[in-house]
N, C-alpha and C positions, 0 to 999 in steps of 0.2 A: 454456726448452726450446731446445736447440741445433739450428738449422736447417741443413740441407745442401741446396744447390740444384744441380740437374743439368739439362742440356738433354736429358733422356731419359726414356723409359719403357724397361723392360728387354725384350729380345727374345732368342729363341733361334735362332741361325743355325748350321747344320751342327754342332749339339751344343755350341756355344760361346756363353757369355753375352756378348751384344753390346749396342750402344746404337742406338736409332732416334731420329731427330730429332723432338723435341717438348719442351715445357716441363713440368718435373715438380718438385714440391717433396717432399722426403722428410725425415723427422725421424729422429733417432737412437733414438726410442722403438720403432721397428719396422723391419723390412726387408721388401721385396717380392720375391717370386720372379719368375721370368720371366713376362712379360705375354702371355697367350695371344691377346690382341687382334690380334697380328700374324700369326696363322695365316692361311693362304690362305682365301678369295680377296681379303682386304682388307689384306694386309700392306704395300701401297704407300701407304696413306692416312696423312695426318698428323693432328694435333689438329683437332677440328671447328672451333674458332674461327679457325684459321689460314686457312680457305677464304673468309672474309668479307673483301671489299675495303673497308677502312675509309675509303678515299678516296671511294668511291661511296656508302657507307652509314655516315657518321661517327657517327650517333646510335644505331645499332642494336646492342643488347647481346644476346649469346647466353648464356642463363642456364640454371641447373638448380636444383632445390629439394633441399636437404639438411637433415637434422635437426641442430640446433645442438649438442646434447649429444654425439651420435655424431661430429660433425665435430671437436669438441674432444678427444674421447677418443683418436682415432687408433690404436685397438688393431689388432692384426694382422688380425683378422677384418674390420675396416673399412678396411684400408690401401688396397686397390685402389679402393674407392669414393671414398676421400679423394683419392687420386691422380688418378682419372679426372675428378673434379669440377674440380680445380685445373688439370689439363692441358687439358681440352677446352672449358671454358666461361670466358667473360670476366667473369662475375659470378655470384654465388650468392644464392639466396633461402633464408633460413632458415624460410620458411613461417610457421607459427603458433608457432614455437619460442620466441619471447619475448613471449608475450601476458601480460596482467596475472595471469591465473590461475596462471601458473608462477612469478611473481616477487613477488607481493604477498601478505603474510600477512593473517590476519583482523584484525590490529591495525594494518595499514598499513605494516609493515616491508617494505623492498624489497631484494632480493638480486640484483644484476646480474652476478655473477661469471662465469656462463657466457657472457653476451653480451660482456663485456669481453674474455674470453679469445679468443673467436672473432674479434672485431674486431681485436684485437692481431695475431693470426696473419695475417689478411687484409691488414692494413696493412703488415706486414713484407714481404709478397710483392707488394704493389701491386695487390691484388685489390679488387673492389667487392662490396658487399652491398646487396640490396634489402630495405627495412624491412618488418617485419610490420605489420598494421593497428594504428594507434594507438587506434582505437575500433571496437568491433564489438558484436554481440549475444552471441556465443559466446565461451567461454574468458575471460570477464571475471572480475574479483575479487569474486565474489558474496558470499563470506564477509566481505570488507572492507566491502562495501556494507551488509550486514546489521548489522555492528558500528556503522558510521557513522550509520545511520538507526534504530537501536534506540531504544525509548522512553527519555526523559530522566528521570533521578532527581530527584525534587522532595521538599521537606520536607512531611511530613504529621504530624498529631497523632492520638493514640489516641482511639477513640470508645468510650464506655461503652454496652454493648448491653443488659445485663439483670443484675438482682440478685435473688436468692431468699434470703429469711431464714426458715429453717425454725424458728427459735426462737420465732417468733410465729404459726406456722401450726398449724391443728388438723386439717387434712386434706391428704393427698397425692394428686394426680391424675395423676402421671406414670406411665410404663411401668415394670413390673417383670416379668422373665421368669425362671422357674426350671424346669429340666428340660423346656424347650420349651413350658411353659404359663405363662400370666400368673397371678401370685399377688398377693394383697393384702398390703400392708404399711401400716403406719400411722405417724403421728406419735406419738412417745412424749412425752407431756406431762410437764412438770416433771422433765425428764431430770436436770437438776442446777440449781444455783442460777442458771444463766444462761438457763434457759428450756427450750423444747421442742427435739426433734431428730428427724431422719428416720432410721428404722432400716433398715439394709441387711442382709437375711438372707444366710447363707452360701450359696455356690454359686448366686448369683442375679446377673442382669444388671439394673442399675438406671440409668435415665435421670435423672440428678439435676438436669439443667437442659435445657429444650427451648424451641422456638418463639421464637427471636429472629432478627433479620434476618441472613441469611447472605451474606457477600461472597465470591464464589469466589476472588478474588484477594487477599483479606485474610489477615493473620496474627493468630491469636487467642491471647489469654491468659485462661485460666480458673483461678481460685483457689477453693479450698473448704477449710473447716475440718472435720477428721475426727478421730475417736478410736475405739479398740477397746473391747470390754467391759472394765469395770474389773477383773473377776476374771482376765482373760487376761493373762499376764505375759510372753508372747513376742512377737516381731515378726510382723506379718502383712503381706501384700503384695497389691496390686491392679494390674490392667491397665486403662488408660483408652483409650477410643475416642472421637475427636472427629469428628463428621459423616463417618462411614464410614472415617476414617483411624485405623487402629490405630497408636498411637504406638510408634515403633521406636527402639531404642537399641543400636547395634552390631549383633551378629548375632541378638539376642533381642528379643522384645517387651519394651518397657520396663516394668519392675515398680516401682511406687511403694511404698516400704516405710513401713508404719505402725508407729511405735514404741509400746510399751505405756505406759499410765499417764497420758496427758495429751493434751489437744487439740493438734493441729498443723495447719499450713497446707500444702496441696499446691498447687503451681503447674504447670499443664499448658500447654505452648506448642506450637501446631500450626496447620497450614493444613487446610482441608477437603479431603477426597479429590476428585480430578478427577471432575466430573459429579455430585457430591453436591448434594442439594436440601434435605435436612432438617438443621436446626441442632440439635445436641444434644451433650452429654457423657454417656457411659455408662461406668460402672465395673463391674468384675467381678473374680473371682479370689480373693476372701477365702474360703478353704476351711475355716478353723479357728475363726473367731469372727465374731460380728455386728459391724458397724461402725455409726457414727452420724455423720450429716452435719448441719452446722448452717448455715453461710452460704456461698452460691455467688455469685461475681461473674464476669461475662463482659465482656471488652472486646476490641477488635481495632484493629490498625493497617492502614489501607487500603494497597493497593499504592502504593508511593512512586515510581511511574513514570507518565509521561504520554506519549502519542503525540506525535511531532514534528509541527509544523504543516507545511503545504506549503511555506511560505517557508523554514523551517528546513531541510527536506530539500533544497530547491533550493540553498541556500547551502552545504550539506554536500557535495553532489555536484559543485558547481562547484569547491569546494576539492579534491575527489578528482581531477578531471581535471587540475587544475593540478599537483597533487603527482605524479600518474602521469607527466605529460609532463616535469616537472622531473627526476624520477629517471631516466627513459628517456634524455633528452637529455644528462644529466650523464654517464651511462655511454657514450653514443654519442660525445660530444666532437667533433661535427661530421663524423664519419667516414661514416656512412650519410647520403646526400643525397637519396634517393628513398624515400618511404614510401607505403603505402596509408593514407590519412587515415581513411577509413571503409570498412568491409567488409560487403557484402551486407545493406544496410539496407532494401531494397525488399521489401514484402510481395507474396505471390503470390495472395492471396485478396481482401483488402479493398480496395475502390476508393473514390476520392473522387467528389464529385458531377460533376467534370469528366471522369470516366472514367479518370483516371490512378490507378495503384496507390498506396496509402498506404504509409507506412513501417511496419515491424514495431513492434508494441507488446506489452506484457506486463502481466498483472495478478499474476503469480507472482514475477517477478524485477524488478530495477531495470534498465531500459534507459536509456542516456544520453539518447536522444531523448525519452523520457517526461518527463524532468526539464527538459532545455534547451528542449523544444518542437521539433517536427519542423522548422520553418523555421529555427531557430537551431542545430540540431544541428551541422552542418559548420562554421558560423562560430565557434562556441564552441571546438570542438576545434582548428580551424585556428589560432585566435589563441593558445591555450595552447601548442600544439606549436611554432609559429613563434617565439614569444617565448623558449621554453626552448631551442630550437635555437641562437638567436643568443646567449643568455646563456652557453652553454657552448662558445663558439668557432666556431660555424657561420656561414657567410656566407649571408644570406637569398637572395642572387641565385642560389646553387647549389641551394637547397632545392626539391624537386618533390613535390607531393602528388597522389596518384591516388585516385579513387573506384573501389573494387573491387566488381564485381557479376557475378553469374552469370545465365545464361538470356537474355542480350542478343540472341540470335538470334531471340527472339520480339519482334515489332514493338511490342506494347503495353508490354512490359517495358522495351524500349529507350527508347520515348517517355516512359515514366514516369521513367526515370533522368535524361533530359534535362530534364524538368520540374523535378525536385528540384535538379539542378545549377544551373539558371538562378536558382531562388529563393535557393539558398545563396550563389551568387556575388554576387547583388544585395545580399545582406546582409553582404558583406565576406569571405566565405570564399575562401581561396587554393586553387584547383583547377586543376592543371596538366594532368592527364591522366586517362584511363580505363584501368583494369586489367580487361580482359575475361577472366573465367574460363571456359575452354572445356569443352565436353562433347561430344567428337567421336567418331564411329564411321565405319568404312568398311564398305560393304555390297556383297556379290557380286551383289545384284539391281541391274541397270542403272538401273531407274527410281528406286529408292530412292537409289542413289549419285548420280544426277544431281541429285536433290533435295537431298542432303547438300551437294554442291558449290555449288549455287545459293544455299542458305541461308548458307553460309560467305561467299560473295562479297557477298551483301546485307549481312551483318553488317559486313564490312570497309568497304563503301561507306558504311554508316551511321556507323560509327566515324570514318572519315576526314572526313565532312561536319561533324563537331563542331568541327574545327579544333584539337582537343586532342592531346596526346601519347597514343600508343596502345601499350599493352603487352598481350600475350597470355600468359596463365598457364595452368597445368594442361594443358600441351600434350602430352597423351597420347591416342592414338587406339586405340579398341578395334575388334575385327574381328567382323563378322557374316556368316554364310553367306547364301545366297539366300533361305532361309526366315526369316531374322531371328534365328536362334540364334547365341549367342556362341561363338566359336572360341577356346579357351584356348591358352596357350603350349605345353602338352604335346602338343597335337594339330595345331598349325598346320603346314602343308606349306611347302616352299621356294617354291612358286609363290604361295601365299597370302601369305607373308611379303613377297615382292617387290611384290605388289599393295598391301599395307599401306605398304611403304616409299615406293612411288610416290605414295600419297596424302599422306604426310608432306611429300614434296617439293612437291606441289601446294599445300598450305597455306602452306609457307614462301614459295614464289614468289608466291602470291596476296597475302600480306602485303607482300612487298617491292615489288610493283607497284601495288597498290591503295591502300596507305597512303603518302602523300607522304613523301619522305625526311626533311623537317624535322619530321614528326610521328612518325616511327618511334622507339620507345624500347626494346622488348625482346621476345624470344620466350623464355619460360621453360619448360623441359622439366620435367614433373612427376616422372617416374621415369627414372633413367638405365638401369636394368637391368629386364628383364622381371619382372613380378609373375606372378600366375596368368593375367593377360592379357598378350599379346605387345606391351607398350607401350614396351619399352626399345630403346636403341641397342646394348645388349649383351644377350646371353643367358647365363644362368648354367648352366655345365656342369661338374660335378665340383668345385664351389666356385670355379671360375674364370670370369672375365668374358670372353666371346668376342664380338667384333664381329659384328653381323648386317647384313642389307641396309639397315636403317633408318639405321645409321651412315653407310653410303655415300651414302644418299639425302640426309642432312643436308649432307654435304660437297659433293656436286654442286649441290644447290639453292642453298646459300650462295654458291657460286662462279659461279652464273648458268648452269650447264649444264642 
C-alpha cells in the first residue's frame, strides 16, 4: 500500500480547501473530504496528543481503542476514524481484536495476517500498539482446546456378546408383533437337512435376538442366516432395527435384499440409538413371503477412545500456551512491547478462606488457570510469552506485562488483585503494571458526584501505592441526571456536555497528579466518537465527526490548564 504523509487534516476556510497543523496519515485507497472538526468553537485546537508536555510526562501515552480489522481496511466509511486515531493519539490499542478465538482454528492453525498488516502500518509511521491480553477467560480458542483434550483413540478388540442357534431350538420365546398384536410363531422342525429354523410371518415384526449387554458407546455387528420360502422365486426385502436405531442408507431406510433359492448371511452394522436401553435386532418388511432364520451372532467393538488423564491434559494445555505465545510473538516480531498478560481473572463471588476473591474457574470450559493452577497461572503465561518475545527479536528489557482487571474501585477486589499479584511474582511471574479498566459515570446529583470523585481518587491512590506502572483503559464516562437516569447522546444539552467534559478533565488531572510520573503509562480512550452515550471527543452529525467540548477538555487537561 502506497502511503502519503501530510502534516494536515483538511479544513474549509472561506470556501477553500486548506490545511491545518496536525499529523495525518492518508493512503491512496481513499480520500477524505473536509474535516468538520475545525468548525467553531474548536477550530483553533490542534491534535490531542500535541498538548501533552513529554518533558514533564515522558512515560504517559495518550491512546485510543480501535478495531484491528477496520483499521486495516481503511475504507472510505472508516477514513475519518482512521485519520482521527493516528492524528490525535500517540498509541493505539486493538482491544480484543487479536485474541485466540479470532486467530486459532479448531486444529490449532494460526493466521495472524490481520495483526501483521496492522503492525506493519503502525511501524511505517512510527506509531505504537498496546497488546491484547495474552491469556484470558473470554475469547479463547475453545474449539482448539476441545480438540486438544478430546478422548484419545486406543486399540480395542471385538467382544462376542451372544449367539442364538435356531437349528437346535424347539421353542421361540422372543417377541413377534403383527398388525399391532403379538402373534405366535414357532420353530419349524426339520426345516431341511441342516435342522430347525425360526419362521418369520409376512407383515410381522420379529425380534430375532434380544437380551444381551448393551454398550451405549459400542459399535455392533449382527449376522444372521436367512432364506425365503422355497417356492418363492423373486427377491424379498427386509428392514432392520437395532436397539431403536432404524438402519438408514442414503435417503431411504436400508432394505436388506433376500435372494430366492438359498441360505444367505446378512450382516447388520450399527450403534444403538441414543438413550436406548433394550438390546435387540428386529426385522420386518417381508410383504410377500415367509422367511426363515437359522443362526444369529452378536458382537461389538467398544468405543476405542478413553478420556485423557489430568496429567495428559496438563501437558496438552502447557503445549497450547507455548504454541499460542510462539505464534503471537512471531507475528509481533518485537514491535508490541506492552501487553496485558492476564485479563479479568478475579472472581466476583467466590472467596478464599482469607477473605480474598478466588480466581474464576469453570466446569464447562477450559480455563488456563484450571490447568496451570491458580498460583502458577501468571508465572506459566509470563514465561511462555517472555521466551517467545525474545525468540523473535524482542529485547526483554523493553517488554512490559500488565494485569488487566475491572472493578478495582471496590476495595475488596483491589486487595484481591494485590494478593494474587504478590503470589504470582513470588513464583517468578513478570508483572510490570496494572491496567485498570474503568467504569465511570458523571452524576448531576452533587452527593453522588462527590462520591464518584472520591472513589476515583481512592482508586488512583491505591494503584499508585503498588509501585507498578499504571494504565487506565475504557476511559469513557456516561452521563446521569439527578435522578440517576442515563442521558443519551441525542438528548444531552450543551450545558450537560460541558459538565461531562469537565469531569473528563478532572479524571485526567487526577491521574497526572496522583500517579507518580515514573508510574504513569497510559490513558486509553474507549470510544473516539459518541455512541448512544455521549462518550466521544467527537459527535457524529450527518456522517461527519464534529469536535465537542470533551475534545477541548482533553487538550486543556493534558496541557495542565
